[in-house]
C-alpha positions as CSV (number, residue, x, y, z in Angstrom):
1,X,-20.0,-6.8,140.9
2,X,-22.1,-5.7,137.9
3,X,-25.2,-5.9,140.0
4,X,-23.7,-3.8,142.7
5,X,-22.7,-1.1,140.2
6,X,-26.3,-1.0,138.9
7,X,-27.7,-0.6,142.4
8,X,-25.2,2.2,143.0
9,X,-26.3,4.0,139.8
10,X,-29.9,3.7,140.7
11,X,-29.4,5.0,144.2
12,X,-27.5,7.9,142.8
13,X,-30.2,8.8,140.3
14,X,-32.8,9.0,143.1
15,X,-31.0,11.9,144.8
16,X,-29.2,13.7,141.9
17,X,-31.1,15.7,139.2
18,X,-30.8,14.0,135.8
19,X,-28.8,16.8,134.2
20,X,-26.3,16.8,137.1
21,X,-26.1,13.0,136.9
22,X,-25.3,13.2,133.2
23,X,-22.8,16.0,133.7
24,X,-20.8,14.2,136.4
25,X,-21.1,10.8,134.8
26,X,-19.6,12.1,131.6
27,X,-16.8,13.6,133.6
28,X,-16.2,10.2,135.3
29,X,-16.1,8.4,131.9
30,X,-13.6,10.8,130.4
31,X,-11.5,10.9,133.6
32,X,-11.3,7.1,133.6
33,X,-10.0,7.2,130.0
34,X,-7.3,9.8,130.8
35,X,-5.7,8.1,133.9
36,X,-3.1,5.4,133.2
37,X,-2.2,2.6,135.7
38,X,1.5,3.7,135.5
39,X,0.6,7.1,136.9
40,X,0.9,9.0,133.6
41,X,-1.9,11.0,132.1
42,X,-3.2,11.5,128.5
43,X,-3.0,15.2,128.4
44,X,-3.6,15.5,124.7
45,X,-6.9,13.6,125.0
46,X,-7.8,15.6,128.1
47,X,-7.4,18.9,126.2
48,X,-9.5,17.5,123.4
49,X,-12.3,16.3,125.7
50,X,-12.4,19.4,127.9
51,X,-15.4,21.6,127.0
52,X,-14.0,25.1,127.0
53,X,-15.4,28.5,126.3
54,X,-13.5,31.6,125.2
55,X,-13.4,34.8,127.2
56,X,-16.1,37.3,126.3
57,X,-15.0,40.9,125.6
58,X,-18.6,41.6,124.7
59,X,-20.5,41.1,128.0
60,X,-22.7,38.0,128.5
61,X,-25.5,38.7,131.0
62,X,-23.7,41.8,132.1
63,X,-20.4,40.0,132.9
64,X,-17.3,40.4,130.6
65,X,-14.1,38.4,130.8
66,X,-10.6,38.3,129.4
67,X,-7.5,36.2,129.7
68,X,-4.2,37.7,130.9
69,X,-0.7,36.1,131.4
70,X,0.7,37.1,134.8
71,X,3.9,35.0,134.7
72,X,5.4,34.3,131.3
73,X,8.2,32.2,132.7
74,X,5.8,29.3,133.4
75,X,2.9,30.4,131.2
76,X,0.6,31.2,134.1
77,X,-2.6,32.8,132.9
78,X,-5.7,34.1,134.7
79,X,-9.2,34.7,133.4
80,X,-10.6,38.0,134.9
81,X,-14.3,38.5,135.2
82,X,-16.1,41.8,136.0
83,X,-19.5,43.2,136.0
84,X,-20.5,45.6,133.1
85,X,-23.4,47.9,133.2
86,X,-24.9,46.6,130.0
87,X,-24.4,43.9,127.4
88,X,-22.7,46.1,124.9
89,X,-26.0,47.4,123.3
90,X,-25.2,50.2,120.9
91,X,-21.7,49.0,120.1
92,X,-21.2,48.9,116.3
93,X,-20.9,45.8,114.3
94,X,-17.7,44.1,113.1
95,X,-14.2,45.2,114.1
96,X,-15.3,48.7,115.3
97,X,-18.0,47.2,117.6
98,X,-15.5,44.7,119.0
99,X,-13.0,47.5,119.7
100,X,-15.7,49.5,121.4
101,X,-16.4,46.7,123.8
102,X,-12.7,45.6,124.3
103,X,-11.4,49.1,125.1
104,X,-13.0,49.3,128.6
105,X,-11.5,45.9,129.4
106,X,-8.1,47.1,128.4
107,X,-8.6,50.2,130.4
108,X,-9.5,48.2,133.5
109,X,-6.0,46.8,134.1
110,X,-4.5,50.3,134.0
111,X,-7.3,51.8,136.0
112,X,-7.1,53.5,139.4
113,X,-8.5,52.2,142.7
114,X,-12.2,52.5,143.2
115,X,-13.6,54.6,146.1
116,X,-16.4,52.0,146.5
117,X,-15.3,48.8,148.1
118,X,-15.7,45.6,146.1
119,X,-14.5,42.0,146.7
120,X,-11.9,40.3,144.5
121,X,-12.3,36.5,144.5
122,X,-9.2,34.6,143.6
123,X,-10.7,31.3,142.3
124,X,-9.0,27.9,141.8
125,X,-10.9,25.4,139.7
126,X,-11.3,21.8,140.7
127,X,-10.3,18.6,138.9
128,X,-8.2,16.8,141.5
129,X,-5.1,18.8,140.5
130,X,-5.1,17.1,137.0
131,X,-8.2,18.1,135.1
132,X,-10.0,21.2,133.9
133,X,-8.8,24.8,133.5
134,X,-9.9,28.4,134.0
135,X,-11.6,28.2,130.6
136,X,-13.6,25.0,131.3
137,X,-17.2,25.7,130.7
138,X,-18.5,24.7,134.1
139,X,-16.0,26.9,135.9
140,X,-16.5,29.8,133.5
141,X,-20.2,29.6,134.4
142,X,-19.5,29.4,138.2
143,X,-17.1,32.4,138.1
144,X,-19.8,34.4,136.3
145,X,-22.2,33.5,139.0
146,X,-19.7,34.7,141.6
147,X,-19.5,38.0,139.9
148,X,-23.3,38.4,140.0
149,X,-23.3,37.4,143.7
150,X,-20.5,39.7,144.8
151,X,-20.7,42.7,142.4
152,X,-17.0,42.4,142.4
153,X,-14.2,40.9,140.3
154,X,-13.2,37.2,139.9
155,X,-9.7,36.2,139.0
156,X,-9.7,32.5,137.9
157,X,-6.2,31.0,138.1
158,X,-5.1,28.5,135.3
159,X,-2.6,26.8,137.6
160,X,-0.2,24.1,136.3
161,X,-1.6,20.5,136.6
162,X,-0.4,17.1,137.8
163,X,1.2,14.7,137.1
164,X,3.3,16.9,134.8
165,X,3.6,19.5,137.5
166,X,3.7,18.0,141.0
167,X,3.6,19.6,144.4
168,X,4.1,22.4,145.1
169,X,3.5,23.8,141.6
170,X,-0.2,24.5,142.0
171,X,0.5,26.2,145.4
172,X,3.3,28.3,143.9
173,X,1.0,29.4,141.1
174,X,-1.7,30.4,143.6
175,X,0.8,32.4,145.5
176,X,2.0,34.1,142.3
177,X,-1.6,35.0,141.4
178,X,-2.2,36.5,144.9
179,X,1.0,38.6,144.7
180,X,0.0,39.7,141.2
181,X,-3.4,40.8,142.5
182,X,-1.8,42.7,145.3
183,X,0.2,44.7,142.7
184,X,-2.8,45.8,140.7
185,X,-4.2,49.2,141.5
186,X,-7.4,48.4,139.6
187,X,-8.2,45.7,142.1
188,X,-8.0,47.9,145.1
189,X,-11.0,49.7,146.5
190,X,-12.5,51.6,149.4
191,X,-11.3,54.6,151.3
192,X,-8.1,52.7,152.4
193,X,-7.5,51.6,148.8
194,X,-6.6,48.0,149.5
195,X,-7.2,44.6,148.0
196,X,-10.2,43.0,149.5
197,X,-9.4,39.5,148.4
198,X,-11.2,36.2,149.1
199,X,-9.7,32.8,148.1
200,X,-12.1,30.2,146.8
201,X,-12.1,26.8,145.0
202,X,-13.7,23.5,144.8
203,X,-12.1,20.0,145.1
204,X,-8.3,20.5,144.5
205,X,-9.0,24.3,144.2
206,X,-10.3,24.4,147.8
207,X,-7.1,22.6,148.9
208,X,-5.0,25.2,147.0
209,X,-7.0,28.0,148.6
210,X,-6.2,26.7,152.1
211,X,-2.4,26.4,151.5
212,X,-2.2,29.8,149.8
213,X,-4.1,31.3,152.8
214,X,-1.6,29.7,155.2
215,X,1.3,31.3,153.3
216,X,-0.5,34.6,153.3
217,X,-0.9,34.5,157.0
218,X,2.8,33.7,157.4
219,X,3.6,36.7,155.3
220,X,1.2,39.1,157.0
221,X,-1.1,39.5,154.0
222,X,-4.7,40.0,154.9
223,X,-7.2,37.7,153.3
224,X,-10.8,38.6,153.8
225,X,-12.1,35.0,153.7
226,X,-11.7,31.5,152.4
227,X,-14.7,29.9,150.5
228,X,-14.1,26.1,150.1
229,X,-16.5,23.9,148.2
230,X,-15.9,20.2,148.7
231,X,-12.3,20.8,149.4
232,X,-10.0,17.9,148.5
233,X,-8.2,16.6,151.6
234,X,-7.1,13.1,152.5
235,X,-5.0,10.8,154.7
236,X,-3.6,7.3,155.0
237,X,-6.2,6.0,157.4
238,X,-9.6,5.4,155.8
239,X,-12.6,7.4,157.3
240,X,-16.1,6.1,157.8
241,X,-17.4,8.1,154.9
242,X,-14.6,6.9,152.6
243,X,-15.5,3.3,153.3
244,X,-19.3,3.8,153.3
245,X,-19.5,5.9,150.1
246,X,-16.7,4.4,148.0
247,X,-18.1,4.2,144.5
248,X,-21.7,5.1,145.4
249,X,-21.8,8.7,144.2
250,X,-19.5,9.0,141.2
251,X,-16.1,8.8,143.1
252,X,-14.1,5.9,144.3
253,X,-11.2,5.6,146.7
254,X,-9.1,4.3,143.9
255,X,-9.8,7.5,142.0
256,X,-8.7,9.6,144.9
257,X,-5.6,7.6,145.6
258,X,-4.5,7.9,141.9
259,X,-4.7,11.7,142.1
260,X,-2.8,12.0,145.3
261,X,-0.1,9.8,144.0
262,X,0.0,12.0,140.8
263,X,0.3,15.3,142.7
264,X,2.3,14.6,145.9
265,X,6.1,14.1,145.9
266,X,7.1,10.7,144.6
267,X,8.2,9.4,148.0
268,X,5.2,10.9,149.9
269,X,2.1,9.2,151.3
270,X,-1.3,10.6,152.0
271,X,-0.3,12.0,155.4
272,X,1.8,14.6,153.6
273,X,0.7,18.0,154.8
274,X,-0.5,19.0,151.3
275,X,-3.1,16.2,151.6
276,X,-3.7,16.0,155.3
277,X,-3.0,19.5,156.7
278,X,-3.8,18.7,160.3
279,X,-2.5,15.1,160.2
280,X,0.5,13.6,161.9
281,X,2.9,15.5,159.6
282,X,0.8,18.7,159.4
283,X,0.9,22.0,161.1
284,X,-1.4,23.6,163.6
285,X,-2.6,27.2,162.9
286,X,-3.3,28.4,166.5
287,X,-2.0,31.9,166.9
288,X,-1.6,32.5,163.2
289,X,-3.7,35.3,161.7
290,X,-5.5,32.9,159.4
291,X,-8.5,34.1,157.6
292,X,-12.2,33.4,158.2
293,X,-13.5,30.3,156.5
294,X,-16.8,29.3,154.9
295,X,-16.7,25.5,154.4
296,X,-19.2,23.9,152.1
297,X,-19.5,20.1,152.5
298,X,-21.6,17.6,150.6
299,X,-22.8,14.7,152.8
300,X,-22.7,12.3,149.8
301,X,-19.1,13.1,148.9
302,X,-16.9,10.2,150.1
303,X,-14.4,12.6,151.5
304,X,-16.9,14.5,153.6
305,X,-15.4,13.3,156.9
306,X,-12.1,14.8,155.8
307,X,-13.7,18.1,155.2
308,X,-15.6,18.0,158.5
309,X,-12.4,17.2,160.3
310,X,-10.7,20.1,158.5
311,X,-13.4,22.5,159.8
312,X,-13.0,21.0,163.3
313,X,-9.3,21.5,163.1
314,X,-9.7,25.2,162.4
315,X,-12.1,25.5,165.3
316,X,-9.7,23.7,167.6
317,X,-7.1,26.3,166.7
318,X,-9.6,29.1,167.7
319,X,-10.2,30.2,164.1
320,X,-13.4,31.6,162.7
321,X,-15.3,28.9,160.7
322,X,-18.8,28.7,159.3
323,X,-19.7,25.1,158.2
324,X,-22.5,24.6,155.7
325,X,-23.2,20.9,155.6
326,X,-25.7,19.7,152.9
327,X,-26.5,16.1,153.9
328,X,-28.1,15.0,150.7
329,X,-25.8,16.9,148.2
330,X,-23.3,15.1,146.0
331,X,-20.0,16.3,144.5
332,X,-20.6,19.1,141.9
333,X,-24.1,20.2,143.1
334,X,-22.8,23.8,142.9
335,X,-22.2,23.6,139.2
336,X,-25.9,23.6,138.1
337,X,-28.7,25.7,139.5
338,X,-31.2,22.8,139.7
339,X,-31.5,22.1,143.4
340,X,-32.2,23.9,146.7
341,X,-28.7,23.0,147.7
342,X,-27.3,25.2,144.9
343,X,-29.5,28.2,145.6
344,X,-29.1,28.1,149.4
345,X,-25.3,27.7,149.2
346,X,-25.1,30.6,146.8
347,X,-26.9,32.7,149.3
348,X,-24.5,31.6,152.0
349,X,-21.6,32.7,149.8
350,X,-23.2,36.0,149.1
351,X,-23.8,36.7,152.8
352,X,-20.2,35.7,153.6
353,X,-18.7,38.0,151.1
354,X,-20.9,41.0,152.3
355,X,-20.1,40.3,155.9
356,X,-16.4,40.2,155.5
357,X,-15.7,42.8,152.9
């Protein structure tokens, strides 16, 4: 077994840049420490190990951010990112300088709609429903990248996590965030003064984006598009990619099974609609005004067959889908700008936002 693990590590290193390999490997080590066989989770240690960054009232690379509680009853917070014309040059030092930078941010939430249309990306971080947050460094960096790509606003949702908060808590928090965004005049734009909102997320965040988009379609709320990166779906029956890639590129089936058991209702299996939306207990979307989708799939992610089947399910229901399949990409390739996969997929996202604004 040890020899097999060494072969897998060597194979992984040949296709993954060293800094990405170190990043994801460190996540895997810490994740293995946090999960317990009885289904519980060491949340205290998770918070200690999670590398977080504070919001930046003073812009960093022309992007400022701030945290805002949108539902105090459950402590639901979002981190809002927006483009700023400069990096605060000319602001005074000390408290006066901080106030000079912070004031425009405070003004933003009470601002009027913009006549110039801009996208609002409602982003759901990954972490298999259990890990990370809106302030985790890798997601802070990704959301800043999205602001630069879109010239819009990103609202990153700090949804409640499993196993302390099981299904449907994450979906409910996503829905609350969408309803909040709809209520904010400062997020509306264009001559028609409406919210031009896209839903996006990776891993569990992509799963959340799908389910929030379904509810929006049911409620007649227009979503401009879904952007899913390695969305987390599953099912009882093992797929070819799950069997072929089990443990080869960071993730094992045992890992995935643990997370689904931690999130789904206690009496549910992996054919629950949350996990397997088009499975035997799922729901078809034909005839529903479901949004357009950009589906980003990594060919070396063990759940890639699940994601490809999801895209095919949307097509079968006559829905608008663009699939971007990166055969030699692994999980997390979109977190660091060190491969062609990263840059080409960011271009795809930018084009999708512009085309559907």
